[in-house]
LUMLUMKOL-95883 format. One record per residue (C-alpha): chain; residue in three letters; x, y, z. Coordinates in Angstrom, 3 decimals. Layout:
<sites>
<site ch="A" aa="ALA" east="X" north="Y" up="Z"/>
...
</sites>
This chain:
<sites>
<site ch="A" aa="SER" east="122.015" north="-99.459" up="78.609"/>
<site ch="A" aa="SER" east="120.518" north="-102.664" up="77.090"/>
<site ch="A" aa="LEU" east="117.534" north="-100.695" up="75.694"/>
<site ch="A" aa="LEU" east="119.786" north="-98.094" up="74.242"/>
<site ch="A" aa="LEU" east="121.770" north="-100.929" up="72.607"/>
<site ch="A" aa="LEU" east="118.616" north="-102.441" up="71.101"/>
<site ch="A" aa="SER" east="117.469" north="-99.069" up="69.853"/>
<site ch="A" aa="GLY" east="120.777" north="-98.570" up="68.231"/>
<site ch="A" aa="VAL" east="120.568" north="-101.938" up="66.427"/>
<site ch="A" aa="VAL" east="117.109" north="-101.232" up="65.212"/>
<site ch="A" aa="GLY" east="118.058" north="-97.758" up="63.962"/>
<site ch="A" aa="ALA" east="121.175" north="-98.966" up="62.176"/>
<site ch="A" aa="VAL" east="119.413" north="-101.769" up="60.477"/>
<site ch="A" aa="GLY" east="116.643" north="-99.412" up="59.380"/>
<site ch="A" aa="LEU" east="119.250" north="-97.038" up="57.890"/>
<site ch="A" aa="CYS" east="121.014" north="-99.861" up="56.014"/>
<site ch="A" aa="ARG" east="117.688" north="-101.177" up="54.640"/>
<site ch="A" aa="ARG" east="116.884" north="-97.741" up="53.308"/>
<site ch="A" aa="LEU" east="120.269" north="-97.417" up="51.712"/>
<site ch="A" aa="ALA" east="119.854" north="-100.817" up="50.104"/>
<site ch="A" aa="ARG" east="116.470" north="-100.004" up="48.682"/>
<site ch="A" aa="ARG" east="117.991" north="-96.848" up="47.062"/>
<site ch="A" aa="ARG" east="121.084" north="-98.366" up="45.601"/>
<site ch="A" aa="LEU" east="120.402" north="-101.987" up="44.881"/>
<site ch="A" aa="ARG" east="116.978" north="-102.063" up="43.290"/>
<site ch="A" aa="SER" east="118.552" north="-102.984" up="39.957"/>
<site ch="A" aa="ARG" east="120.269" north="-106.055" up="41.400"/>
<site ch="A" aa="PRO" east="117.389" north="-108.080" up="42.761"/>
<site ch="A" aa="ARG" east="119.403" north="-111.027" up="44.098"/>
<site ch="A" aa="LEU" east="121.911" north="-108.906" up="46.117"/>
<site ch="A" aa="PHE" east="119.097" north="-106.711" up="47.248"/>
<site ch="A" aa="ALA" east="117.125" north="-109.685" up="48.505"/>
<site ch="A" aa="PHE" east="120.197" north="-111.137" up="50.127"/>
<site ch="A" aa="LEU" east="121.012" north="-107.926" up="51.943"/>
<site ch="A" aa="LEU" east="117.497" north="-107.168" up="52.939"/>
<site ch="A" aa="GLU" east="117.009" north="-110.581" up="54.484"/>
<site ch="A" aa="MET" east="120.405" north="-110.578" up="56.124"/>
<site ch="A" aa="LEU" east="119.874" north="-107.178" up="57.809"/>
<site ch="A" aa="SER" east="116.362" north="-108.057" up="58.941"/>
<site ch="A" aa="THR" east="117.429" north="-111.348" up="60.504"/>
<site ch="A" aa="PHE" east="120.446" north="-109.684" up="62.033"/>
<site ch="A" aa="GLN" east="118.076" north="-107.354" up="63.877"/>
<site ch="A" aa="VAL" east="115.870" north="-110.196" up="65.095"/>
<site ch="A" aa="CYS" east="118.786" north="-112.329" up="66.249"/>
<site ch="A" aa="ALA" east="120.689" north="-109.496" up="67.968"/>
<site ch="A" aa="CYS" east="117.664" north="-108.117" up="69.745"/>
<site ch="A" aa="THR" east="116.586" north="-111.653" up="70.898"/>
<site ch="A" aa="SER" east="120.005" north="-112.342" up="72.206"/>
<site ch="A" aa="GLU" east="120.029" north="-109.242" up="74.355"/>
<site ch="A" aa="LEU" east="116.369" north="-109.920" up="75.461"/>
<site ch="A" aa="SER" east="117.396" north="-113.431" up="76.566"/>
<site ch="A" aa="LEU" east="119.757" north="-111.803" up="79.133"/>
<site ch="A" aa="LEU" east="116.958" north="-109.518" up="80.342"/>
<site ch="A" aa="GLY" east="114.631" north="-112.479" up="81.075"/>
<site ch="A" aa="SER" east="115.963" north="-112.613" up="84.639"/>
<site ch="A" aa="VAL" east="115.117" north="-108.860" up="85.339"/>
<site ch="A" aa="GLU" east="112.519" north="-108.472" up="88.034"/>
<site ch="A" aa="PRO" east="109.595" north="-108.805" up="88.092"/>
<site ch="A" aa="LYS" east="109.700" north="-112.107" up="86.390"/>
<site ch="A" aa="PRO" east="108.259" north="-113.158" up="83.966"/>
<site ch="A" aa="HIS" east="106.408" north="-109.827" up="83.438"/>
<site ch="A" aa="THR" east="109.394" north="-107.875" up="82.213"/>
<site ch="A" aa="ALA" east="110.548" north="-110.500" up="79.850"/>
<site ch="A" aa="LEU" east="107.020" north="-110.983" up="78.307"/>
<site ch="A" aa="THR" east="106.410" north="-107.257" up="78.001"/>
<site ch="A" aa="LEU" east="109.769" north="-106.841" up="76.173"/>
<site ch="A" aa="THR" east="109.047" north="-109.854" up="73.933"/>
<site ch="A" aa="TYR" east="105.668" north="-108.404" up="72.908"/>
<site ch="A" aa="GLY" east="107.024" north="-104.823" up="72.457"/>
<site ch="A" aa="PHE" east="110.021" north="-105.833" up="70.299"/>
<site ch="A" aa="THR" east="107.979" north="-108.340" up="68.292"/>
<site ch="A" aa="VAL" east="105.660" north="-105.510" up="67.397"/>
<site ch="A" aa="LEU" east="108.770" north="-103.338" up="66.554"/>
<site ch="A" aa="HIS" east="110.096" north="-105.974" up="64.284"/>
<site ch="A" aa="GLY" east="106.772" north="-106.364" up="62.549"/>
<site ch="A" aa="LEU" east="106.582" north="-102.630" up="61.883"/>
<site ch="A" aa="THR" east="110.176" north="-102.054" up="60.815"/>
<site ch="A" aa="LEU" east="110.971" north="-105.334" up="58.904"/>
<site ch="A" aa="ALA" east="108.087" north="-105.484" up="56.480"/>
<site ch="A" aa="GLY" east="108.802" north="-107.646" up="53.483"/>
<site ch="A" aa="SER" east="111.241" north="-109.947" up="55.356"/>
<site ch="A" aa="THR" east="110.532" north="-113.307" up="56.823"/>
<site ch="A" aa="CYS" east="113.659" north="-113.777" up="59.078"/>
<site ch="A" aa="ASN" east="112.756" north="-117.453" up="59.299"/>
<site ch="A" aa="PRO" east="113.938" north="-120.223" up="56.968"/>
<site ch="A" aa="CYS" east="110.553" north="-121.964" up="57.537"/>
<site ch="A" aa="GLY" east="108.638" north="-118.857" up="56.415"/>
<site ch="A" aa="THR" east="110.815" north="-118.464" up="53.249"/>
<site ch="A" aa="LEU" east="109.518" north="-121.780" up="51.968"/>
<site ch="A" aa="GLN" east="105.908" north="-120.592" up="51.642"/>
<site ch="A" aa="PRO" east="106.358" north="-118.504" up="48.446"/>
<site ch="A" aa="MET" east="108.244" north="-121.323" up="46.740"/>
<site ch="A" aa="TRP" east="105.463" north="-123.858" up="47.558"/>
<site ch="A" aa="GLY" east="102.888" north="-121.605" up="45.894"/>
<site ch="A" aa="GLY" east="105.160" north="-121.003" up="42.912"/>
<site ch="A" aa="GLY" east="105.605" north="-117.322" up="43.818"/>
<site ch="A" aa="THR" east="109.387" north="-117.510" up="43.865"/>
<site ch="A" aa="SER" east="112.289" north="-119.596" up="42.544"/>
<site ch="A" aa="LEU" east="114.334" north="-122.263" up="44.298"/>
<site ch="A" aa="ARG" east="117.363" north="-120.077" up="43.796"/>
<site ch="A" aa="MET" east="115.869" north="-117.077" up="45.543"/>
<site ch="A" aa="VAL" east="114.787" north="-119.167" up="48.390"/>
<site ch="A" aa="GLY" east="118.303" north="-120.459" up="48.775"/>
<site ch="A" aa="ILE" east="119.649" north="-116.997" up="48.653"/>
<site ch="A" aa="LYS" east="117.245" north="-115.830" up="51.451"/>
<site ch="A" aa="ILE" east="117.983" north="-118.829" up="53.690"/>
<site ch="A" aa="ALA" east="121.721" north="-118.343" up="53.249"/>
<site ch="A" aa="ALA" east="121.268" north="-114.688" up="54.118"/>
<site ch="A" aa="GLN" east="119.418" north="-115.709" up="57.346"/>
<site ch="A" aa="PHE" east="122.154" north="-118.018" up="58.524"/>
<site ch="A" aa="VAL" east="124.828" north="-115.543" up="57.660"/>
<site ch="A" aa="ALA" east="122.969" north="-112.948" up="59.758"/>
<site ch="A" aa="ALA" east="122.670" north="-115.474" up="62.584"/>
<site ch="A" aa="VAL" east="126.374" north="-115.894" up="62.713"/>
<site ch="A" aa="LEU" east="127.102" north="-112.126" up="62.384"/>
<site ch="A" aa="ALA" east="124.622" north="-111.334" up="65.137"/>
<site ch="A" aa="ARG" east="126.178" north="-113.851" up="67.519"/>
<site ch="A" aa="VAL" east="129.652" north="-112.451" up="66.868"/>
<site ch="A" aa="PHE" east="128.451" north="-108.884" up="67.345"/>
<site ch="A" aa="MET" east="126.602" north="-109.581" up="70.556"/>
<site ch="A" aa="HIS" east="129.532" north="-111.458" up="72.003"/>
<site ch="A" aa="PHE" east="131.760" north="-108.523" up="71.293"/>
<site ch="A" aa="VAL" east="129.261" north="-106.185" up="72.891"/>
<site ch="A" aa="TRP" east="128.959" north="-108.392" up="75.963"/>
<site ch="A" aa="SER" east="132.654" north="-108.546" up="76.370"/>
<site ch="A" aa="LEU" east="132.647" north="-104.767" up="76.873"/>
<site ch="A" aa="GLU" east="130.249" north="-105.225" up="79.799"/>
<site ch="A" aa="LEU" east="128.200" north="-102.112" up="79.074"/>
<site ch="A" aa="ALA" east="125.299" north="-103.247" up="81.322"/>
<site ch="A" aa="GLU" east="124.841" north="-105.341" up="84.341"/>
<site ch="A" aa="PRO" east="123.165" north="-108.300" up="82.465"/>
<site ch="A" aa="HIS" east="126.401" north="-108.550" up="80.337"/>
<site ch="A" aa="PHE" east="128.588" north="-109.588" up="83.326"/>
<site ch="A" aa="GLY" east="129.369" north="-113.253" up="82.955"/>
<site ch="A" aa="ALA" east="127.353" north="-113.582" up="79.769"/>
<site ch="A" aa="LEU" east="130.248" north="-115.107" up="77.873"/>
<site ch="A" aa="SER" east="131.232" north="-117.493" up="80.670"/>
<site ch="A" aa="GLN" east="128.596" north="-120.067" up="79.651"/>
<site ch="A" aa="SER" east="129.607" north="-122.389" up="76.872"/>
<site ch="A" aa="CYS" east="126.170" north="-124.032" up="76.190"/>
<site ch="A" aa="SER" east="123.253" north="-122.511" up="78.101"/>
<site ch="A" aa="SER" east="120.869" north="-125.240" up="77.086"/>
<site ch="A" aa="PRO" east="117.317" north="-124.094" up="76.542"/>
<site ch="A" aa="ILE" east="116.025" north="-127.780" up="76.537"/>
<site ch="A" aa="GLN" east="114.659" north="-128.364" up="80.007"/>
<site ch="A" aa="THR" east="112.680" north="-131.467" up="79.125"/>
<site ch="A" aa="THR" east="113.226" north="-134.660" up="77.189"/>
<site ch="A" aa="GLU" east="114.264" north="-134.467" up="73.632"/>
<site ch="A" aa="THR" east="111.045" north="-136.111" up="72.404"/>
<site ch="A" aa="GLN" east="108.972" north="-133.666" up="74.247"/>
<site ch="A" aa="ALA" east="111.065" north="-130.705" up="73.056"/>
<site ch="A" aa="PHE" east="110.695" north="-131.944" up="69.538"/>
<site ch="A" aa="CYS" east="106.842" north="-132.158" up="69.871"/>
<site ch="A" aa="ILE" east="106.712" north="-128.673" up="71.507"/>
<site ch="A" aa="GLU" east="108.711" north="-126.931" up="68.790"/>
<site ch="A" aa="LEU" east="106.696" north="-128.813" up="66.120"/>
<site ch="A" aa="LEU" east="103.375" north="-127.788" up="67.767"/>
<site ch="A" aa="PHE" east="104.501" north="-124.180" up="68.203"/>
<site ch="A" aa="SER" east="105.648" north="-124.021" up="64.606"/>
<site ch="A" aa="VAL" east="102.294" north="-125.333" up="63.413"/>
<site ch="A" aa="VAL" east="100.333" north="-122.851" up="65.572"/>
<site ch="A" aa="PHE" east="102.507" north="-119.913" up="64.497"/>
<site ch="A" aa="GLN" east="102.506" north="-120.671" up="60.851"/>
<site ch="A" aa="LEU" east="98.820" north="-121.316" up="60.796"/>
<site ch="A" aa="ALA" east="98.147" north="-117.997" up="62.546"/>
<site ch="A" aa="VAL" east="100.349" north="-116.192" up="59.990"/>
<site ch="A" aa="LEU" east="98.334" north="-117.701" up="57.102"/>
<site ch="A" aa="ARG" east="95.020" north="-116.967" up="58.722"/>
<site ch="A" aa="ALA" east="96.022" north="-113.393" up="59.564"/>
<site ch="A" aa="GLU" east="96.915" north="-112.453" up="56.032"/>
<site ch="A" aa="SER" east="93.443" north="-110.995" up="55.426"/>
<site ch="A" aa="VAL" east="93.678" north="-108.801" up="58.639"/>
<site ch="A" aa="ASN" east="94.626" north="-105.194" up="58.477"/>
<site ch="A" aa="PRO" east="98.440" north="-104.951" up="58.720"/>
<site ch="A" aa="LYS" east="98.320" north="-102.457" up="61.715"/>
<site ch="A" aa="TYR" east="96.281" north="-105.058" up="63.705"/>
<site ch="A" aa="ARG" east="98.037" north="-108.147" up="62.248"/>
<site ch="A" aa="VAL" east="101.359" north="-107.144" up="63.726"/>
<site ch="A" aa="HIS" east="99.831" north="-107.019" up="67.243"/>
<site ch="A" aa="LEU" east="97.929" north="-110.331" up="66.862"/>
<site ch="A" aa="ILE" east="101.250" north="-112.144" up="65.811"/>
<site ch="A" aa="ALA" east="103.099" north="-110.408" up="68.600"/>
<site ch="A" aa="LEU" east="100.580" north="-111.468" up="71.129"/>
<site ch="A" aa="LEU" east="100.622" north="-115.025" up="69.812"/>
<site ch="A" aa="ILE" east="104.461" north="-115.217" up="70.035"/>
<site ch="A" aa="THR" east="104.328" north="-113.810" up="73.546"/>
<site ch="A" aa="MET" east="101.796" north="-116.422" up="74.536"/>
<site ch="A" aa="LEU" east="103.931" north="-119.269" up="73.099"/>
<site ch="A" aa="VAL" east="106.992" north="-117.918" up="74.891"/>
<site ch="A" aa="TYR" east="105.064" north="-117.898" up="78.137"/>
<site ch="A" aa="ALA" east="103.694" north="-121.389" up="77.535"/>
<site ch="A" aa="GLY" east="106.985" north="-123.113" up="76.403"/>
<site ch="A" aa="GLY" east="109.803" north="-120.685" up="77.002"/>
<site ch="A" aa="ASN" east="110.897" north="-122.482" up="80.149"/>
<site ch="A" aa="LEU" east="110.972" north="-125.916" up="78.327"/>
<site ch="A" aa="THR" east="112.526" north="-125.176" up="74.933"/>
<site ch="A" aa="GLY" east="112.848" north="-121.462" up="74.640"/>
<site ch="A" aa="ALA" east="109.849" north="-121.387" up="72.308"/>
<site ch="A" aa="ILE" east="112.121" north="-120.511" up="69.302"/>
<site ch="A" aa="PHE" east="110.511" north="-122.215" up="66.288"/>
<site ch="A" aa="ASN" east="113.012" north="-120.456" up="63.909"/>
<site ch="A" aa="PRO" east="116.113" north="-122.470" up="62.808"/>
<site ch="A" aa="ALA" east="118.251" north="-119.372" up="62.091"/>
<site ch="A" aa="LEU" east="117.387" north="-117.711" up="65.446"/>
<site ch="A" aa="ALA" east="118.102" north="-120.977" up="67.352"/>
<site ch="A" aa="PHE" east="121.494" north="-121.326" up="65.807"/>
<site ch="A" aa="SER" east="122.373" north="-117.773" up="66.613"/>
<site ch="A" aa="LEU" east="121.230" north="-118.160" up="70.252"/>
<site ch="A" aa="HIS" east="122.653" north="-121.525" up="70.970"/>
<site ch="A" aa="ALA" east="125.423" north="-122.282" up="68.411"/>
<site ch="A" aa="ASP" east="127.612" north="-123.883" up="71.156"/>
<site ch="A" aa="CYS" east="124.821" north="-126.347" up="71.876"/>
<site ch="A" aa="PHE" east="124.676" north="-127.333" up="68.241"/>
<site ch="A" aa="TYR" east="128.405" north="-127.914" up="68.301"/>
<site ch="A" aa="ASP" east="128.097" north="-130.155" up="71.454"/>
<site ch="A" aa="ARG" east="124.892" north="-131.992" up="70.561"/>
<site ch="A" aa="PHE" east="124.347" north="-131.512" up="66.805"/>
<site ch="A" aa="LEU" east="121.854" north="-134.221" up="66.140"/>
<site ch="A" aa="SER" east="119.558" north="-133.476" up="69.111"/>
<site ch="A" aa="TYR" east="119.487" north="-129.807" up="68.535"/>
<site ch="A" aa="SER" east="119.105" north="-130.017" up="64.765"/>
<site ch="A" aa="LEU" east="116.113" north="-132.291" up="65.267"/>
<site ch="A" aa="VAL" east="114.444" north="-130.008" up="67.805"/>
<site ch="A" aa="TYR" east="115.227" north="-126.610" up="66.300"/>
<site ch="A" aa="TRP" east="115.622" north="-127.281" up="62.618"/>
<site ch="A" aa="VAL" east="113.690" north="-130.382" up="61.655"/>
<site ch="A" aa="ALA" east="110.704" north="-129.834" up="63.960"/>
<site ch="A" aa="PRO" east="109.839" north="-126.221" up="62.825"/>
<site ch="A" aa="SER" east="110.515" north="-127.200" up="59.130"/>
<site ch="A" aa="LEU" east="108.269" north="-130.182" up="59.491"/>
<site ch="A" aa="GLY" east="105.510" north="-127.997" up="61.081"/>
<site ch="A" aa="LYS" east="105.663" north="-125.563" up="58.252"/>
<site ch="A" aa="SER" east="105.526" north="-128.370" up="55.668"/>
<site ch="A" aa="LEU" east="102.424" north="-129.778" up="57.361"/>
<site ch="A" aa="ILE" east="100.722" north="-126.424" up="57.131"/>
<site ch="A" aa="LEU" east="101.629" north="-125.884" up="53.526"/>
<site ch="A" aa="TYR" east="100.428" north="-129.395" up="52.638"/>
<site ch="A" aa="ALA" east="97.190" north="-128.927" up="54.450"/>
<site ch="A" aa="PHE" east="96.427" north="-125.611" up="52.755"/>
</sites>
C-alpha cells in the first residue's frame, strides 16, 4: 500500500508538471513557482512515507534500498528543479538568476513542505497501511539523537559533502550522475541518519519535523536551516 501511494504521488506530480509546461510557459514566474512547488511536494511527501518504512525488516537494508531507489526516481523525474533552498542559491551566486526568482522558488519549496505535511497526515489518518497506525500520535519525533553542537556539525559537513559532489558531478553524463548522487545520499543517510536524520535540506526538514520546530525553534533552525545554508555558502565561496 505504501509503494502504491508513493507511485501515485510521483505519477500525479509528473502529470501536473507536464500540464504546467504546456499551459504556463508564457508566465515564467508562475511557471517556476508551480514547477518548484510540485517537485518539492513529491520529495517531501515521499520522504515522509519512507521515514515510516525505515522500521521495516530487514533493517537497515530496506530503508537504504528505498532511499537509493526513490532518490534515483526523483533525479529522473524532477529534472530542472532543486527542491532545496540551499541549491537554489547557486544560480544567484553566479549571476544566472535574479534575487526575485530565487525568492519565488524558495517560497514555493516551503509552501510545498507544508502542503506535503498536511497531505501525508491526511493519508496517515486513513490508516491505509500498517506503518500508518499510530503515525499521528507522535507530536515531535525528534531526529536529533546527539548533542546540538554535534548535530550542527554533522548537518554542516553533510551539506558541504553533498553540495561539493553536486558541483563536481556537473560534467558527468546525466544518466550516471543521478546514480552517483543517489549513492552519495544513501551513504550519508547510513552514516548519520541515526544521529540527525541526514536531511541537509531546510524545506524537507520543516516538512518532516514541523512540530519540533514549534517546540524548539532556535535549536532546530540552527541545525536544519543555518547549518546546510552555511555549508552551501562555504562551497560557493570556495569555488
